[in-house]
PyMOL Python script that loads the backbone (N, CA, C, O; Angstrom):
from pymol import cmd

cmd.read_pdbstr("""\
ATOM      1  N   MET A   1       1.707  -5.845   5.691  1.00  0.00           N
ATOM      2  CA  MET A   1       2.861  -5.301   6.458  1.00  0.00           C
ATOM      3  C   MET A   1       2.691  -3.641   6.108  1.00  0.00           C
ATOM      4  O   MET A   1       2.713  -2.876   7.073  1.00  0.00           O
ATOM      5  N   ARG A   2       2.518  -3.062   4.707  1.00  0.00           N
ATOM      6  CA  ARG A   2       2.188  -1.958   3.911  1.00  0.00           C
ATOM      7  C   ARG A   2       2.119  -0.665   5.260  1.00  0.00           C
ATOM      8  O   ARG A   2       2.762   0.314   5.638  1.00  0.00           O
ATOM      9  N   LEU A   3       0.369  -1.772   5.779  1.00  0.00           N
ATOM     10  CA  LEU A   3       0.205  -0.940   6.569  1.00  0.00           C
ATOM     11  C   LEU A   3       0.723   0.124   8.221  1.00  0.00           C
ATOM     12  O   LEU A   3       0.616   1.204   8.802  1.00  0.00           O
ATOM     13  N   PHE A   4       1.448  -1.594   8.263  1.00  0.00           N
ATOM     14  CA  PHE A   4       2.435  -1.266   9.920  1.00  0.00           C
ATOM     15  C   PHE A   4       3.294  -0.321   9.338  1.00  0.00           C
ATOM     16  O   PHE A   4       3.108   0.874   9.568  1.00  0.00           O
ATOM     17  N   ALA A   5       4.420  -0.785   8.446  1.00  0.00           N
ATOM     18  CA  ALA A   5       5.196   0.292   7.869  1.00  0.00           C
ATOM     19  C   ALA A   5       4.860   2.219   7.918  1.00  0.00           C
ATOM     20  O   ALA A   5       5.472   3.120   8.491  1.00  0.00           O
ATOM     21  N   THR A   6       3.629   2.231   7.040  1.00  0.00           N
ATOM     22  CA  THR A   6       3.237   3.346   7.220  1.00  0.00           C
ATOM     23  C   THR A   6       2.386   4.122   8.469  1.00  0.00           C
ATOM     24  O   THR A   6       2.314   5.332   8.684  1.00  0.00           O
ATOM     25  N   LEU A   7       1.757   2.984   9.225  1.00  0.00           N
ATOM     26  CA  LEU A   7       1.533   3.572  10.915  1.00  0.00           C
ATOM     27  C   LEU A   7       2.978   4.075  11.484  1.00  0.00           C
ATOM     28  O   LEU A   7       3.210   5.215  11.888  1.00  0.00           O
ATOM     29  N   LEU A   8       3.653   3.279  11.445  1.00  0.00           N
ATOM     30  CA  LEU A   8       4.854   3.223  12.444  1.00  0.00           C
ATOM     31  C   LEU A   8       5.783   4.516  12.169  1.00  0.00           C
ATOM     32  O   LEU A   8       6.394   5.188  13.000  1.00  0.00           O
ATOM     33  N   ASN A   9       5.706   4.698  10.555  1.00  0.00           N
ATOM     34  CA  ASN A   9       6.520   5.857  10.259  1.00  0.00           C
ATOM     35  C   ASN A   9       5.460   7.458  10.567  1.00  0.00           C
ATOM     36  O   ASN A   9       5.795   8.526  11.078  1.00  0.00           O
ATOM     37  N   TYR A  10       4.269   7.049  10.061  1.00  0.00           N
ATOM     38  CA  TYR A  10       3.597   8.141  10.619  1.00  0.00           C
ATOM     39  C   TYR A  10       3.716   8.904  12.349  1.00  0.00           C
ATOM     40  O   TYR A  10       3.794  10.033  12.834  1.00  0.00           O
ATOM     41  N   LEU A  11       3.674   7.668  12.758  1.00  0.00           N
ATOM     42  CA  LEU A  11       3.523   8.058  14.696  1.00  0.00           C
ATOM     43  C   LEU A  11       4.802   8.761  14.820  1.00  0.00           C
ATOM     44  O   LEU A  11       4.799   9.803  15.477  1.00  0.00           O
ATOM     45  N   CYS A  12       6.247   8.223  14.122  1.00  0.00           N
ATOM     46  CA  CYS A  12       7.150   8.528  14.654  1.00  0.00           C
ATOM     47  C   CYS A  12       7.597  10.021  14.071  1.00  0.00           C
ATOM     48  O   CYS A  12       8.393  10.813  14.575  1.00  0.00           O
ATOM     49  N   GLY A  13       6.939  10.127  13.025  1.00  0.00           N
ATOM     50  CA  GLY A  13       7.006  11.685  12.530  1.00  0.00           C
ATOM     51  C   GLY A  13       6.177  12.508  13.461  1.00  0.00           C
ATOM     52  O   GLY A  13       6.770  13.536  13.787  1.00  0.00           O
ATOM     53  N   ALA A  14       4.675  12.342  14.133  1.00  0.00           N
ATOM     54  CA  ALA A  14       4.145  12.954  14.790  1.00  0.00           C
ATOM     55  C   ALA A  14       5.102  13.478  16.369  1.00  0.00           C
ATOM     56  O   ALA A  14       5.110  14.548  16.978  1.00  0.00           O
ATOM     57  N   ARG A  15       5.866  12.093  16.623  1.00  0.00           N
ATOM     58  CA  ARG A  15       6.498  12.417  18.042  1.00  0.00           C
ATOM     59  C   ARG A  15       7.868  13.224  17.510  1.00  0.00           C
ATOM     60  O   ARG A  15       8.779  13.494  18.293  1.00  0.00           O
ATOM     61  N   MET A  16       7.903  13.506  16.382  1.00  0.00           N
ATOM     62  CA  MET A  16       9.482  14.109  16.000  1.00  0.00           C
ATOM     63  C   MET A  16       8.730  15.563  15.885  1.00  0.00           C
ATOM     64  O   MET A  16       9.552  16.428  16.184  1.00  0.00           O
ATOM     65  N   ALA A  17       7.880  15.947  15.666  1.00  0.00           N
ATOM     66  CA  ALA A  17       7.300  17.106  15.117  1.00  0.00           C
ATOM     67  C   ALA A  17       6.658  17.767  16.661  1.00  0.00           C
ATOM     68  O   ALA A  17       6.010  18.809  16.572  1.00  0.00           O
ATOM     69  N   CYS A  18       6.819  17.261  17.773  1.00  0.00           N
ATOM     70  CA  CYS A  18       5.998  17.527  19.050  1.00  0.00           C
ATOM     71  C   CYS A  18       7.758  17.266  20.141  1.00  0.00           C
ATOM     72  O   CYS A  18       7.841  17.581  21.328  1.00  0.00           O
ATOM     73  N   ALA A  19       8.572  16.835  19.568  1.00  0.00           N
ATOM     74  CA  ALA A  19       9.541  17.072  20.406  1.00  0.00           C
ATOM     75  C   ALA A  19      10.353  17.855  20.653  1.00  0.00           C
ATOM     76  O   ALA A  19      11.143  18.005  19.721  1.00  0.00           O
ATOM     77  N   GLU A  20      10.592  18.601  21.716  1.00  0.00           N
ATOM     78  CA  GLU A  20      11.194  19.731  22.705  1.00  0.00           C
ATOM     79  C   GLU A  20      12.713  20.138  21.832  1.00  0.00           C
ATOM     80  O   GLU A  20      13.159  21.135  21.263  1.00  0.00           O
ATOM     81  N   ARG A  21      13.297  18.357  22.183  1.00  0.00           N
ATOM     82  CA  ARG A  21      14.862  18.765  22.430  1.00  0.00           C
ATOM     83  C   ARG A  21      15.448  17.903  20.942  1.00  0.00           C
ATOM     84  O   ARG A  21      14.912  16.861  20.563  1.00  0.00           O
ATOM     85  N   ALA A  22      16.352  18.401  20.384  1.00  0.00           N
ATOM     86  CA  ALA A  22      16.798  17.495  19.238  1.00  0.00           C
ATOM     87  C   ALA A  22      17.561  16.355  19.539  1.00  0.00           C
ATOM     88  O   ALA A  22      18.198  15.732  18.690  1.00  0.00           O
ATOM     89  N   SER A  23      17.493  15.979  21.108  1.00  0.00           N
ATOM     90  CA  SER A  23      18.416  14.274  21.055  1.00  0.00           C
ATOM     91  C   SER A  23      16.843  13.320  21.093  1.00  0.00           C
ATOM     92  O   SER A  23      16.903  12.093  21.006  1.00  0.00           O
ATOM     93  N   ARG A  24      15.751  13.896  21.203  1.00  0.00           N
ATOM     94  CA  ARG A  24      14.448  12.844  21.351  1.00  0.00           C
ATOM     95  C   ARG A  24      14.068  13.304  19.503  1.00  0.00           C
ATOM     96  O   ARG A  24      13.281  12.482  19.034  1.00  0.00           O
ATOM     97  N   TRP A  25      14.386  14.155  18.713  1.00  0.00           N
ATOM     98  CA  TRP A  25      13.634  14.207  17.407  1.00  0.00           C
ATOM     99  C   TRP A  25      14.791  13.068  16.694  1.00  0.00           C
ATOM    100  O   TRP A  25      14.557  12.594  15.582  1.00  0.00           O
ATOM    101  N   ARG A  26      15.993  12.717  17.434  1.00  0.00           N
ATOM    102  CA  ARG A  26      16.556  11.877  16.547  1.00  0.00           C
ATOM    103  C   ARG A  26      16.402  10.390  17.083  1.00  0.00           C
ATOM    104  O   ARG A  26      16.862   9.396  16.521  1.00  0.00           O
ATOM    105  N   ASN A  27      15.566  10.413  18.449  1.00  0.00           N
ATOM    106  CA  ASN A  27      15.481   8.773  18.961  1.00  0.00           C
ATOM    107  C   ASN A  27      14.495   8.240  17.640  1.00  0.00           C
ATOM    108  O   ASN A  27      14.485   7.334  16.806  1.00  0.00           O
ATOM    109  N   TRP A  28      13.478   9.731  18.136  1.00  0.00           N
ATOM    110  CA  TRP A  28      12.444   9.329  16.874  1.00  0.00           C
ATOM    111  C   TRP A  28      12.642   8.734  15.587  1.00  0.00           C
ATOM    112  O   TRP A  28      11.931   7.830  15.148  1.00  0.00           O
ATOM    113  N   LEU A  29      13.528   9.202  15.037  1.00  0.00           N
ATOM    114  CA  LEU A  29      13.900   9.118  13.760  1.00  0.00           C
ATOM    115  C   LEU A  29      14.335   7.546  13.361  1.00  0.00           C
ATOM    116  O   LEU A  29      14.030   6.702  12.518  1.00  0.00           O
ATOM    117  N   LEU A  30      15.490   7.730  14.822  1.00  0.00           N
ATOM    118  CA  LEU A  30      16.146   6.362  14.287  1.00  0.00           C
ATOM    119  C   LEU A  30      15.101   5.239  14.629  1.00  0.00           C
ATOM    120  O   LEU A  30      15.327   4.226  13.968  1.00  0.00           O
ATOM    121  N   VAL A  31      13.948   5.118  15.529  1.00  0.00           N
ATOM    122  CA  VAL A  31      13.317   3.935  15.338  1.00  0.00           C
ATOM    123  C   VAL A  31      12.724   4.120  13.986  1.00  0.00           C
ATOM    124  O   VAL A  31      12.663   3.066  13.354  1.00  0.00           O
ATOM    125  N   SER A  32      12.366   4.947  13.501  1.00  0.00           N
ATOM    126  CA  SER A  32      11.462   5.011  12.372  1.00  0.00           C
ATOM    127  C   SER A  32      12.532   4.583  11.131  1.00  0.00           C
ATOM    128  O   SER A  32      11.928   3.804  10.393  1.00  0.00           O
ATOM    129  N   VAL A  33      13.839   4.806  10.668  1.00  0.00           N
ATOM    130  CA  VAL A  33      14.960   4.344  10.288  1.00  0.00           C
ATOM    131  C   VAL A  33      15.051   2.747  10.509  1.00  0.00           C
ATOM    132  O   VAL A  33      15.312   2.024   9.548  1.00  0.00           O
ATOM    133  N   VAL A  34      14.811   2.168  11.909  1.00  0.00           N
ATOM    134  CA  VAL A  34      15.317   0.969  11.872  1.00  0.00           C
ATOM    135  C   VAL A  34      14.218   0.211  11.484  1.00  0.00           C
ATOM    136  O   VAL A  34      14.434  -0.691  10.675  1.00  0.00           O
ATOM    137  N   GLY A  35      13.011   0.397  11.914  1.00  0.00           N
ATOM    138  CA  GLY A  35      11.312  -0.164  11.665  1.00  0.00           C
ATOM    139  C   GLY A  35      11.501  -0.518  10.044  1.00  0.00           C
ATOM    140  O   GLY A  35      11.367  -1.613   9.498  1.00  0.00           O
ATOM    141  N   SER A  36      11.847   0.734   9.472  1.00  0.00           N
ATOM    142  CA  SER A  36      11.928   0.557   7.583  1.00  0.00           C
ATOM    143  C   SER A  36      12.855  -0.370   7.615  1.00  0.00           C
ATOM    144  O   SER A  36      12.265  -1.444   7.493  1.00  0.00           O
ATOM    145  N   VAL A  37      14.064  -0.556   7.718  1.00  0.00           N
ATOM    146  CA  VAL A  37      15.103  -0.958   7.473  1.00  0.00           C
ATOM    147  C   VAL A  37      15.044  -2.647   7.621  1.00  0.00           C
ATOM    148  O   VAL A  37      15.579  -3.401   6.808  1.00  0.00           O
ATOM    149  N   GLY A  38      14.093  -3.209   9.126  1.00  0.00           N
ATOM    150  CA  GLY A  38      14.272  -4.391   9.351  1.00  0.00           C
ATOM    151  C   GLY A  38      13.267  -4.622   8.597  1.00  0.00           C
ATOM    152  O   GLY A  38      13.614  -5.561   7.881  1.00  0.00           O
ATOM    153  N   ILE A  39      12.172  -4.301   8.325  1.00  0.00           N
ATOM    154  CA  ILE A  39      10.846  -4.879   7.217  1.00  0.00           C
ATOM    155  C   ILE A  39      11.495  -5.054   6.002  1.00  0.00           C
ATOM    156  O   ILE A  39      11.363  -6.149   5.455  1.00  0.00           O
ATOM    157  N   LEU A  40      12.269  -4.071   5.390  1.00  0.00           N
ATOM    158  CA  LEU A  40      13.258  -4.721   3.754  1.00  0.00           C
ATOM    159  C   LEU A  40      13.840  -6.044   4.271  1.00  0.00           C
ATOM    160  O   LEU A  40      13.785  -7.123   3.681  1.00  0.00           O
ATOM    161  N   GLY A  41      14.303  -5.843   5.247  1.00  0.00           N
ATOM    162  CA  GLY A  41      15.213  -7.176   5.194  1.00  0.00           C
ATOM    163  C   GLY A  41      14.737  -7.737   5.838  1.00  0.00           C
ATOM    164  O   GLY A  41      15.632  -8.412   6.348  1.00  0.00           O
ATOM    165  N   TYR A  42      13.527  -8.099   6.417  1.00  0.00           N
ATOM    166  CA  TYR A  42      12.742  -9.778   6.427  1.00  0.00           C
ATOM    167  C   TYR A  42      12.868  -9.835   4.969  1.00  0.00           C
ATOM    168  O   TYR A  42      13.647 -10.510   4.296  1.00  0.00           O
ATOM    169  N   PHE A  43      12.013  -9.054   4.619  1.00  0.00           N
ATOM    170  CA  PHE A  43      10.866  -9.677   3.111  1.00  0.00           C
ATOM    171  C   PHE A  43      12.416 -10.093   2.369  1.00  0.00           C
ATOM    172  O   PHE A  43      12.721 -11.258   2.114  1.00  0.00           O
ATOM    173  N   LYS A  44      13.163  -9.096   2.133  1.00  0.00           N
ATOM    174  CA  LYS A  44      14.708  -9.713   1.344  1.00  0.00           C
ATOM    175  C   LYS A  44      15.330 -10.889   1.796  1.00  0.00           C
ATOM    176  O   LYS A  44      15.301 -11.926   1.134  1.00  0.00           O
ATOM    177  N   TYR A  45      15.872 -10.792   2.845  1.00  0.00           N
ATOM    178  CA  TYR A  45      17.167 -11.817   2.718  1.00  0.00           C
ATOM    179  C   TYR A  45      16.948 -12.773   4.305  1.00  0.00           C
ATOM    180  O   TYR A  45      17.894 -13.210   4.960  1.00  0.00           O
ATOM    181  N   PHE A  46      15.455 -12.939   4.677  1.00  0.00           N
ATOM    182  CA  PHE A  46      15.110 -13.504   6.044  1.00  0.00           C
ATOM    183  C   PHE A  46      15.663 -15.584   5.080  1.00  0.00           C
ATOM    184  O   PHE A  46      16.519 -16.413   5.390  1.00  0.00           O
ATOM    185  N   HIS A  47      14.546 -15.544   3.888  1.00  0.00           N
ATOM    186  CA  HIS A  47      14.374 -16.823   3.267  1.00  0.00           C
ATOM    187  C   HIS A  47      16.117 -16.895   3.137  1.00  0.00           C
ATOM    188  O   HIS A  47      16.587 -17.948   3.568  1.00  0.00           O
ATOM    189  N   PHE A  48      16.798 -16.212   2.765  1.00  0.00           N
ATOM    190  CA  PHE A  48      18.195 -16.857   2.254  1.00  0.00           C
ATOM    191  C   PHE A  48      18.861 -17.229   3.523  1.00  0.00           C
ATOM    192  O   PHE A  48      19.577 -18.228   3.450  1.00  0.00           O
ATOM    193  N   PHE A  49      18.786 -16.687   4.574  1.00  0.00           N
ATOM    194  CA  PHE A  49      19.708 -16.629   5.923  1.00  0.00           C
ATOM    195  C   PHE A  49      19.139 -18.117   6.319  1.00  0.00           C
ATOM    196  O   PHE A  49      19.857 -19.079   6.593  1.00  0.00           O
ATOM    197  N   ALA A  50      17.811 -18.112   6.295  1.00  0.00           N
ATOM    198  CA  ALA A  50      17.102 -19.497   6.996  1.00  0.00           C
ATOM    199  C   ALA A  50      17.839 -20.464   6.001  1.00  0.00           C
ATOM    200  O   ALA A  50      18.522 -21.405   6.407  1.00  0.00           O
ATOM    201  N   GLU A  51      17.653 -20.167   4.654  1.00  0.00           N
ATOM    202  CA  GLU A  51      17.958 -21.634   3.665  1.00  0.00           C
ATOM    203  C   GLU A  51      19.770 -22.021   4.241  1.00  0.00           C
ATOM    204  O   GLU A  51      20.307 -23.047   4.658  1.00  0.00           O
ATOM    205  N   SER A  52      20.210 -20.752   4.010  1.00  0.00           N
ATOM    206  CA  SER A  52      21.640 -21.340   4.412  1.00  0.00           C
ATOM    207  C   SER A  52      22.203 -22.254   5.951  1.00  0.00           C
ATOM    208  O   SER A  52      22.980 -23.185   6.163  1.00  0.00           O
ATOM    209  N   LEU A  53      21.068 -21.131   7.025  1.00  0.00           N
ATOM    210  CA  LEU A  53      21.836 -21.928   8.202  1.00  0.00           C
ATOM    211  C   LEU A  53      21.042 -23.461   8.006  1.00  0.00           C
ATOM    212  O   LEU A  53      21.459 -24.212   8.889  1.00  0.00           O
ATOM    213  N   ALA A  54      20.180 -24.047   7.253  1.00  0.00           N
ATOM    214  CA  ALA A  54      19.341 -25.285   6.870  1.00  0.00           C
ATOM    215  C   ALA A  54      21.033 -26.169   6.510  1.00  0.00           C
ATOM    216  O   ALA A  54      21.501 -27.177   7.039  1.00  0.00           O
ATOM    217  N   ALA A  55      21.512 -25.416   5.583  1.00  0.00           N
ATOM    218  CA  ALA A  55      22.327 -26.231   4.767  1.00  0.00           C
ATOM    219  C   ALA A  55      23.728 -26.317   5.619  1.00  0.00           C
ATOM    220  O   ALA A  55      24.353 -27.333   5.314  1.00  0.00           O
ATOM    221  N   VAL A  56      24.275 -25.638   6.452  1.00  0.00           N
ATOM    222  CA  VAL A  56      25.669 -25.253   7.146  1.00  0.00           C
ATOM    223  C   VAL A  56      24.802 -26.707   7.962  1.00  0.00           C
ATOM    224  O   VAL A  56      25.284 -27.786   7.620  1.00  0.00           O
ATOM    225  N   ALA A  57      23.769 -26.780   8.838  1.00  0.00           N
ATOM    226  CA  ALA A  57      23.753 -27.368  10.022  1.00  0.00           C
ATOM    227  C   ALA A  57      23.225 -28.485   9.410  1.00  0.00           C
ATOM    228  O   ALA A  57      22.926 -29.379  10.201  1.00  0.00           O
ATOM    229  N   GLU A  58      22.976 -28.755   7.995  1.00  0.00           N
ATOM    230  CA  GLU A  58      23.182 -30.456   7.380  1.00  0.00           C
ATOM    231  C   GLU A  58      24.307 -30.901   7.201  1.00  0.00           C
ATOM    232  O   GLU A  58      24.590 -32.018   7.634  1.00  0.00           O
ATOM    233  N   MET A  59      25.157 -30.189   6.566  1.00  0.00           N
ATOM    234  CA  MET A  59      26.713 -30.594   6.443  1.00  0.00           C
ATOM    235  C   MET A  59      27.366 -30.992   8.088  1.00  0.00           C
ATOM    236  O   MET A  59      28.289 -31.806   8.082  1.00  0.00           O
ATOM    237  N   VAL A  60      27.052 -30.612   9.043  1.00  0.00           N
ATOM    238  CA  VAL A  60      27.088 -30.898  10.463  1.00  0.00           C
ATOM    239  C   VAL A  60      26.638 -31.736  10.734  1.00  0.00           C
ATOM    240  O   VAL A  60      27.246 -32.275  11.658  1.00  0.00           O
ATOM    241  N   GLY A  61      25.501 -32.428  10.320  1.00  0.00           N
ATOM    242  CA  GLY A  61      24.751 -33.845  10.803  1.00  0.00           C
ATOM    243  C   GLY A  61      23.291 -33.121  11.451  1.00  0.00           C
ATOM    244  O   GLY A  61      22.286 -33.813  11.610  1.00  0.00           O
ATOM    245  N   ILE A  62      23.312 -31.983  11.720  1.00  0.00           N
ATOM    246  CA  ILE A  62      21.699 -31.658  12.371  1.00  0.00           C
ATOM    247  C   ILE A  62      20.709 -31.250  10.939  1.00  0.00           C
ATOM    248  O   ILE A  62      20.855 -30.543   9.941  1.00  0.00           O
ATOM    249  N   ARG A  63      19.699 -32.099  11.476  1.00  0.00           N
ATOM    250  CA  ARG A  63      18.810 -31.593  10.081  1.00  0.00           C
ATOM    251  C   ARG A  63      17.598 -30.568  11.102  1.00  0.00           C
ATOM    252  O   ARG A  63      17.122 -30.714  12.228  1.00  0.00           O
ATOM    253  N   LEU A  64      17.459 -29.596  10.094  1.00  0.00           N
ATOM    254  CA  LEU A  64      16.971 -28.513  10.171  1.00  0.00           C
ATOM    255  C   LEU A  64      15.616 -28.336   9.246  1.00  0.00           C
ATOM    256  O   LEU A  64      15.736 -28.604   8.050  1.00  0.00           O
ATOM    257  N   SER A  65      14.452 -27.938   9.693  1.00  0.00           N
ATOM    258  CA  SER A  65      13.955 -27.667   8.708  1.00  0.00           C
ATOM    259  C   SER A  65      12.697 -26.403   9.001  1.00  0.00           C
ATOM    260  O   SER A  65      11.592 -26.459   9.540  1.00  0.00           O
ATOM    261  N   PRO A  66      13.409 -25.379   8.418  1.00  0.00           N
ATOM    262  CA  PRO A  66      13.069 -24.107   8.862  1.00  0.00           C
ATOM    263  C   PRO A  66      11.338 -23.913   8.573  1.00  0.00           C
ATOM    264  O   PRO A  66      11.051 -23.905   7.376  1.00  0.00           O
ATOM    265  N   GLY A  67      10.439 -23.792   9.318  1.00  0.00           N
ATOM    266  CA  GLY A  67       8.873 -23.216   8.683  1.00  0.00           C
ATOM    267  C   GLY A  67       9.136 -21.840   7.610  1.00  0.00           C
ATOM    268  O   GLY A  67       9.447 -20.733   8.049  1.00  0.00           O
ATOM    269  N   MET A  68       9.003 -22.051   6.574  1.00  0.00           N
ATOM    270  CA  MET A  68       9.355 -21.023   5.638  1.00  0.00           C
ATOM    271  C   MET A  68       8.181 -20.577   5.123  1.00  0.00           C
ATOM    272  O   MET A  68       7.646 -21.648   4.837  1.00  0.00           O
ATOM    273  N   ARG A  69       7.135 -19.416   4.694  1.00  0.00           N
ATOM    274  CA  ARG A  69       6.251 -19.505   4.096  1.00  0.00           C
ATOM    275  C   ARG A  69       6.378 -18.891   2.493  1.00  0.00           C
ATOM    276  O   ARG A  69       7.210 -18.062   2.127  1.00  0.00           O
ATOM    277  N   ALA A  70       5.538 -19.400   1.820  1.00  0.00           N
ATOM    278  CA  ALA A  70       5.305 -18.470   0.724  1.00  0.00           C
ATOM    279  C   ALA A  70       5.114 -17.196   0.762  1.00  0.00           C
ATOM    280  O   ALA A  70       3.986 -16.769   0.517  1.00  0.00           O
ATOM    281  N   THR A  71       5.822 -16.601   0.973  1.00  0.00           N
ATOM    282  CA  THR A  71       5.652 -14.744   0.905  1.00  0.00           C
ATOM    283  C   THR A  71       5.709 -13.953  -0.381  1.00  0.00           C
ATOM    284  O   THR A  71       6.735 -13.978  -1.062  1.00  0.00           O
ATOM    285  N   ALA A  72       4.600 -13.217  -0.760  1.00  0.00           N
ATOM    286  CA  ALA A  72       5.133 -12.638  -1.895  1.00  0.00           C
ATOM    287  C   ALA A  72       5.757 -11.425  -1.178  1.00  0.00           C
ATOM    288  O   ALA A  72       5.393 -11.201  -0.024  1.00  0.00           O
ATOM    289  N   LEU A  73       6.745 -10.554  -1.816  1.00  0.00           N
ATOM    290  CA  LEU A  73       6.964  -9.148  -1.569  1.00  0.00           C
ATOM    291  C   LEU A  73       6.097  -8.049  -1.987  1.00  0.00           C
ATOM    292  O   LEU A  73       5.536  -8.051  -3.083  1.00  0.00           O
ATOM    293  N   PRO A  74       6.002  -7.287  -1.289  1.00  0.00           N
ATOM    294  CA  PRO A  74       5.382  -6.457  -1.513  1.00  0.00           C
ATOM    295  C   PRO A  74       5.888  -5.397  -2.468  1.00  0.00           C
ATOM    296  O   PRO A  74       7.071  -5.056  -2.488  1.00  0.00           O
ATOM    297  N   LEU A  75       4.893  -4.849  -3.314  1.00  0.00           N
ATOM    298  CA  LEU A  75       5.491  -3.869  -4.637  1.00  0.00           C
ATOM    299  C   LEU A  75       6.358  -2.627  -4.480  1.00  0.00           C
ATOM    300  O   LEU A  75       5.869  -1.547  -4.152  1.00  0.00           O
ATOM    301  N   GLY A  76       7.305  -2.755  -4.656  1.00  0.00           N
ATOM    302  CA  GLY A  76       8.301  -1.406  -4.641  1.00  0.00           C
ATOM    303  C   GLY A  76       9.102  -1.630  -3.147  1.00  0.00           C
ATOM    304  O   GLY A  76       9.413  -0.565  -2.612  1.00  0.00           O
ATOM    305  N   ILE A  77       9.428  -2.699  -2.503  1.00  0.00           N
ATOM    306  CA  ILE A  77      10.359  -3.042  -1.828  1.00  0.00           C
ATOM    307  C   ILE A  77      11.128  -2.443  -1.603  1.00  0.00           C
ATOM    308  O   ILE A  77      11.293  -2.049  -0.449  1.00  0.00           O
ATOM    309  N   SER A  78      12.237  -1.987  -2.963  1.00  0.00           N
ATOM    310  CA  SER A  78      13.615  -2.153  -2.902  1.00  0.00           C
ATOM    311  C   SER A  78      13.553  -0.667  -2.681  1.00  0.00           C
ATOM    312  O   SER A  78      14.589  -0.023  -2.519  1.00  0.00           O
TER     313      SER A  78
END
""", "prot")
cmd.dss("prot")
cmd.show_as("cartoon", "prot")
cmd.util.cbc("prot")
cmd.orient("prot")
């Protein structure tokens, strides 16, 4: 996952360097920030929301079994 984030940010930075207009530069910056925050959000909050959704569904009478994997957080994720 760290390789994906590094590659995403590198490619966005390369596109930003070649951008002729400020609007394109901002778009690539937005892609980079959303991608990085999305990866952070997945690793930090996915299991919390999946367990919460399963608990709420259980209270309503629906049995959910979220397929959660044991994922180790990457070093320095925060």
